PyMOL CGO cylinders between C-alpha atoms (Angstrom):
from pymol import cmd
from pymol.cgo import CYLINDER

trace = [
    CYLINDER, 64.93, 82.25, 206.34, 65.85, 81.45, 209.95, 0.3, 1, 1, 1, 1, 1, 1,
    CYLINDER, 65.85, 81.45, 209.95, 64.50, 83.17, 213.05, 0.3, 1, 1, 1, 1, 1, 1,
    CYLINDER, 64.50, 83.17, 213.05, 66.85, 85.58, 214.84, 0.3, 1, 1, 1, 1, 1, 1,
    CYLINDER, 66.85, 85.58, 214.84, 67.70, 84.21, 218.28, 0.3, 1, 1, 1, 1, 1, 1,
    CYLINDER, 67.70, 84.21, 218.28, 70.22, 84.85, 221.08, 0.3, 1, 1, 1, 1, 1, 1,
    CYLINDER, 70.22, 84.85, 221.08, 70.42, 83.59, 224.62, 0.3, 1, 1, 1, 1, 1, 1,
    CYLINDER, 70.42, 83.59, 224.62, 68.32, 86.56, 225.99, 0.3, 1, 1, 1, 1, 1, 1,
    CYLINDER, 68.32, 86.56, 225.99, 65.52, 86.81, 223.49, 0.3, 1, 1, 1, 1, 1, 1,
    CYLINDER, 65.52, 86.81, 223.49, 62.71, 84.88, 221.96, 0.3, 1, 1, 1, 1, 1, 1,
    CYLINDER, 62.71, 84.88, 221.96, 62.90, 83.83, 218.27, 0.3, 1, 1, 1, 1, 1, 1,
    CYLINDER, 62.90, 83.83, 218.27, 61.74, 86.39, 215.79, 0.3, 1, 1, 1, 1, 1, 1,
    CYLINDER, 61.74, 86.39, 215.79, 59.60, 84.75, 213.13, 0.3, 1, 1, 1, 1, 1, 1,
    CYLINDER, 59.60, 84.75, 213.13, 58.66, 86.01, 209.68, 0.3, 1, 1, 1, 1, 1, 1,
    CYLINDER, 58.66, 86.01, 209.68, 57.11, 84.87, 206.49, 0.3, 1, 1, 1, 1, 1, 1,
    CYLINDER, 57.11, 84.87, 206.49, 59.26, 82.16, 204.98, 0.3, 1, 1, 1, 1, 1, 1,
    CYLINDER, 59.26, 82.16, 204.98, 60.57, 80.97, 208.38, 0.3, 1, 1, 1, 1, 1, 1,
    CYLINDER, 60.57, 80.97, 208.38, 60.57, 77.13, 208.94, 0.3, 1, 1, 1, 1, 1, 1,
    CYLINDER, 60.57, 77.13, 208.94, 58.97, 76.23, 212.28, 0.3, 1, 1, 1, 1, 1, 1,
    CYLINDER, 58.97, 76.23, 212.28, 57.65, 73.39, 214.35, 0.3, 1, 1, 1, 1, 1, 1,
    CYLINDER, 57.65, 73.39, 214.35, 54.21, 73.53, 216.04, 0.3, 1, 1, 1, 1, 1, 1,
    CYLINDER, 54.21, 73.53, 216.04, 51.97, 70.95, 217.67, 0.3, 1, 1, 1, 1, 1, 1,
    CYLINDER, 51.97, 70.95, 217.67, 49.09, 69.64, 215.44, 0.3, 1, 1, 1, 1, 1, 1,
    CYLINDER, 49.09, 69.64, 215.44, 46.71, 66.76, 215.33, 0.3, 1, 1, 1, 1, 1, 1,
    CYLINDER, 46.71, 66.76, 215.33, 43.57, 65.91, 213.35, 0.3, 1, 1, 1, 1, 1, 1,
    CYLINDER, 43.57, 65.91, 213.35, 42.48, 63.44, 216.10, 0.3, 1, 1, 1, 1, 1, 1,
    CYLINDER, 42.48, 63.44, 216.10, 39.64, 65.15, 217.92, 0.3, 1, 1, 1, 1, 1, 1,
    CYLINDER, 39.64, 65.15, 217.92, 40.04, 62.81, 220.94, 0.3, 1, 1, 1, 1, 1, 1,
    CYLINDER, 40.04, 62.81, 220.94, 43.70, 63.53, 221.45, 0.3, 1, 1, 1, 1, 1, 1,
    CYLINDER, 43.70, 63.53, 221.45, 44.41, 66.17, 224.12, 0.3, 1, 1, 1, 1, 1, 1,
    CYLINDER, 44.41, 66.17, 224.12, 46.11, 69.24, 222.77, 0.3, 1, 1, 1, 1, 1, 1,
    CYLINDER, 46.11, 69.24, 222.77, 49.05, 68.66, 225.16, 0.3, 1, 1, 1, 1, 1, 1,
    CYLINDER, 49.05, 68.66, 225.16, 49.64, 65.33, 223.46, 0.3, 1, 1, 1, 1, 1, 1,
    CYLINDER, 49.64, 65.33, 223.46, 49.59, 66.61, 219.83, 0.3, 1, 1, 1, 1, 1, 1,
    CYLINDER, 49.59, 66.61, 219.83, 52.87, 65.74, 218.04, 0.3, 1, 1, 1, 1, 1, 1,
    CYLINDER, 52.87, 65.74, 218.04, 55.30, 68.37, 216.70, 0.3, 1, 1, 1, 1, 1, 1,
    CYLINDER, 55.30, 68.37, 216.70, 54.83, 69.03, 212.97, 0.3, 1, 1, 1, 1, 1, 1,
    CYLINDER, 54.83, 69.03, 212.97, 57.13, 71.02, 210.70, 0.3, 1, 1, 1, 1, 1, 1,
    CYLINDER, 57.13, 71.02, 210.70, 56.09, 73.64, 208.23, 0.3, 1, 1, 1, 1, 1, 1,
    CYLINDER, 56.09, 73.64, 208.23, 56.71, 77.13, 206.87, 0.3, 1, 1, 1, 1, 1, 1,
    CYLINDER, 56.71, 77.13, 206.87, 55.14, 80.48, 207.69, 0.3, 1, 1, 1, 1, 1, 1,
    CYLINDER, 55.14, 80.48, 207.69, 53.18, 81.65, 204.75, 0.3, 1, 1, 1, 1, 1, 1,
    CYLINDER, 53.18, 81.65, 204.75, 51.33, 84.73, 205.95, 0.3, 1, 1, 1, 1, 1, 1,
    CYLINDER, 51.33, 84.73, 205.95, 51.29, 87.11, 208.94, 0.3, 1, 1, 1, 1, 1, 1,
    CYLINDER, 51.29, 87.11, 208.94, 48.24, 88.75, 210.47, 0.3, 1, 1, 1, 1, 1, 1,
    CYLINDER, 48.24, 88.75, 210.47, 50.13, 91.37, 212.53, 0.3, 1, 1, 1, 1, 1, 1,
    CYLINDER, 50.13, 91.37, 212.53, 48.45, 92.91, 215.56, 0.3, 1, 1, 1, 1, 1, 1,
    CYLINDER, 48.45, 92.91, 215.56, 46.30, 89.98, 216.47, 0.3, 1, 1, 1, 1, 1, 1,
    CYLINDER, 46.30, 89.98, 216.47, 48.91, 88.52, 218.92, 0.3, 1, 1, 1, 1, 1, 1,
    CYLINDER, 48.91, 88.52, 218.92, 47.69, 90.94, 221.52, 0.3, 1, 1, 1, 1, 1, 1,
    CYLINDER, 47.69, 90.94, 221.52, 44.08, 89.77, 221.35, 0.3, 1, 1, 1, 1, 1, 1,
    CYLINDER, 44.08, 89.77, 221.35, 43.07, 87.18, 223.88, 0.3, 1, 1, 1, 1, 1, 1,
    CYLINDER, 43.07, 87.18, 223.88, 40.32, 84.62, 223.90, 0.3, 1, 1, 1, 1, 1, 1,
    CYLINDER, 40.32, 84.62, 223.90, 38.60, 86.67, 226.64, 0.3, 1, 1, 1, 1, 1, 1,
    CYLINDER, 38.60, 86.67, 226.64, 38.47, 89.81, 224.33, 0.3, 1, 1, 1, 1, 1, 1,
    CYLINDER, 38.47, 89.81, 224.33, 36.44, 87.83, 221.85, 0.3, 1, 1, 1, 1, 1, 1,
    CYLINDER, 36.44, 87.83, 221.85, 34.06, 86.39, 224.47, 0.3, 1, 1, 1, 1, 1, 1,
    CYLINDER, 34.06, 86.39, 224.47, 34.72, 82.81, 223.13, 0.3, 1, 1, 1, 1, 1, 1,
    CYLINDER, 34.72, 82.81, 223.13, 37.56, 80.38, 222.60, 0.3, 1, 1, 1, 1, 1, 1,
    CYLINDER, 37.56, 80.38, 222.60, 36.73, 79.16, 219.10, 0.3, 1, 1, 1, 1, 1, 1,
    CYLINDER, 36.73, 79.16, 219.10, 37.54, 80.94, 215.75, 0.3, 1, 1, 1, 1, 1, 1,
    CYLINDER, 37.54, 80.94, 215.75, 40.02, 83.20, 217.39, 0.3, 1, 1, 1, 1, 1, 1,
    CYLINDER, 40.02, 83.20, 217.39, 42.57, 85.09, 215.16, 0.3, 1, 1, 1, 1, 1, 1,
    CYLINDER, 42.57, 85.09, 215.16, 46.21, 84.03, 215.28, 0.3, 1, 1, 1, 1, 1, 1,
    CYLINDER, 46.21, 84.03, 215.28, 49.23, 85.86, 214.12, 0.3, 1, 1, 1, 1, 1, 1,
    CYLINDER, 49.23, 85.86, 214.12, 50.78, 83.33, 211.71, 0.3, 1, 1, 1, 1, 1, 1,
    CYLINDER, 50.78, 83.33, 211.71, 49.44, 81.07, 208.97, 0.3, 1, 1, 1, 1, 1, 1,
    CYLINDER, 49.44, 81.07, 208.97, 51.75, 78.02, 208.74, 0.3, 1, 1, 1, 1, 1, 1,
    CYLINDER, 51.75, 78.02, 208.74, 51.63, 75.53, 205.77, 0.3, 1, 1, 1, 1, 1, 1,
    CYLINDER, 51.63, 75.53, 205.77, 52.53, 72.21, 207.46, 0.3, 1, 1, 1, 1, 1, 1,
    CYLINDER, 52.53, 72.21, 207.46, 54.73, 69.83, 205.47, 0.3, 1, 1, 1, 1, 1, 1,
    CYLINDER, 54.73, 69.83, 205.47, 51.88, 67.21, 205.70, 0.3, 1, 1, 1, 1, 1, 1,
    CYLINDER, 51.88, 67.21, 205.70, 49.40, 69.46, 203.96, 0.3, 1, 1, 1, 1, 1, 1,
    CYLINDER, 49.40, 69.46, 203.96, 47.21, 71.33, 206.51, 0.3, 1, 1, 1, 1, 1, 1,
    CYLINDER, 47.21, 71.33, 206.51, 47.24, 75.12, 206.98, 0.3, 1, 1, 1, 1, 1, 1,
    CYLINDER, 47.24, 75.12, 206.98, 47.20, 76.02, 210.67, 0.3, 1, 1, 1, 1, 1, 1,
    CYLINDER, 47.20, 76.02, 210.67, 47.20, 79.35, 212.53, 0.3, 1, 1, 1, 1, 1, 1,
    CYLINDER, 47.20, 79.35, 212.53, 49.38, 79.97, 215.57, 0.3, 1, 1, 1, 1, 1, 1,
    CYLINDER, 49.38, 79.97, 215.57, 50.82, 82.69, 217.75, 0.3, 1, 1, 1, 1, 1, 1,
    CYLINDER, 50.82, 82.69, 217.75, 54.57, 83.07, 218.62, 0.3, 1, 1, 1, 1, 1, 1,
    CYLINDER, 54.57, 83.07, 218.62, 54.40, 81.06, 221.82, 0.3, 1, 1, 1, 1, 1, 1,
    CYLINDER, 54.40, 81.06, 221.82, 53.00, 78.01, 219.78, 0.3, 1, 1, 1, 1, 1, 1,
    CYLINDER, 53.00, 78.01, 219.78, 56.07, 77.95, 217.50, 0.3, 1, 1, 1, 1, 1, 1,
    CYLINDER, 56.07, 77.95, 217.50, 59.63, 76.77, 217.72, 0.3, 1, 1, 1, 1, 1, 1,
    CYLINDER, 59.63, 76.77, 217.72, 62.43, 77.26, 215.20, 0.3, 1, 1, 1, 1, 1, 1,
    CYLINDER, 62.43, 77.26, 215.20, 62.88, 74.11, 213.01, 0.3, 1, 1, 1, 1, 1, 1,
]
cmd.load_cgo(trace, "trace")
């Protein structure tokens, strides 16, 4: 599956879409420097994309919309702005 895109809209992702997202297991590497990794969306948790870190009162263990199985093995959770079409 490929995300729907045109010149005026953001990609629309769905389960089965191949994507790229930043990921690193190095705790000392700043998030802005994480390399792009490829993977496939394996589950959706709709409705959580509107929840912000502030609404939880913390910035850890915050729900994300998509579960992505990275090609290298890890399962990561991301929102739409964190993803790019592969």
